C-alpha positions in Angstrom: -0.1 0.1 -0.1 1.4 3.7 -0.7 2.1 5.9 2.2 -0.6 8.3 2.2 2.1 10.7 3.6 3.8 11.1 0.8 2.1 14.0 -2.0 3.5 12.3 -4.9 4.3 9.0 -4.5 5.0 6.3 -7.1 2.0 4.9 -9.3 0.9 1.3 -9.3 -0.1 2.0 -12.9 -0.5 4.4 -15.5 -2.9 4.7 -18.3 -2.0 6.6 -21.7 -4.9 8.6 -23.0 -3.1 10.5 -25.5 -5.0 11.5 -28.3 -8.2 10.0 -26.8 -11.1 13.1 -26.7 -13.7 14.1 -24.2 -15.1 12.0 -23.1 -12.8 8.7 -23.4 -9.8 9.7 -20.8 -13.0 9.7 -18.0 -14.5 6.7 -19.4 -10.8 5.2 -19.3 -9.7 6.5 -15.8 -12.8 5.4 -14.4 -12.8 1.7 -15.4 -8.7 1.5 -14.7 -9.6 2.5 -11.4 -10.5 -0.1 -10.1 -7.4 -2.2 -11.2 -5.2 -0.6 -8.5 -5.8 -1.3 -4.9 -7.6 1.3 -2.3 -5.0 3.5 -1.4 -2.8 3.1 -4.3 -2.2 5.9 -7.2 -3.5 5.6 -10.9 -1.2 7.7 -13.1 -3.1 9.3 -16.6 -1.3 10.6 -19.6 -3.8 13.0 -21.4 -3.6 15.6 -23.7 -7.5 16.8 -24.6 -7.7 20.2 -23.1 -11.1 19.2 -21.4 -9.4 16.6 -19.1 -8.3 18.7 -17.1 -11.8 19.8 -15.5 -13.4 16.6 -16.4 -10.8 14.4 -14.4 -10.9 17.1 -11.8 -15.2 16.9 -11.7 -15.0 13.3 -11.4 -12.7 12.2 -9.2 -14.8 14.8 -6.5 -17.8 12.6 -7.8 -16.4 9.4 -7.5 -14.6 10.2 -4.0 -11.2 10.1 -5.2 -8.3 12.3 -4.2 -7.0 14.3 -7.0 -3.4 14.4 -6.0 -1.7 16.3 -8.5 -2.4 18.1 -12.2 1.0 18.8 -14.0 0.9 20.1 -17.0 3.7 18.3 -19.3 4.7 18.6 -22.9 2.0 17.8 -25.1 -0.8 17.7 -22.5 -1.1 16.7 -18.5 -0.2 14.3 -15.8 -3.0 13.5 -13.1 -2.0 11.4 -10.0 -5.4 9.7 -8.3 -5.5 7.7 -5.1 -8.1 5.6 -4.9 -10.4 6.2 -1.7 -13.2 3.8 -2.5 
């Protein structure tokens, strides 16, 4: 299990949503979050400009912790801790 005191823990899994557009990054994230254990972190890479607000909103409503949104070359990197 990931140490919950670490603000930027090592992801248990990474999904690549580069080239996918709304709503596909959120659908993929929703499907893949269940493949990591509660407390572990899913890393999502996406380049859809809408993914920033979409994934932020999804994480809040789904009860998961959005640890970070990082702007990287060509898109975004999200770290999401599974809570439920």
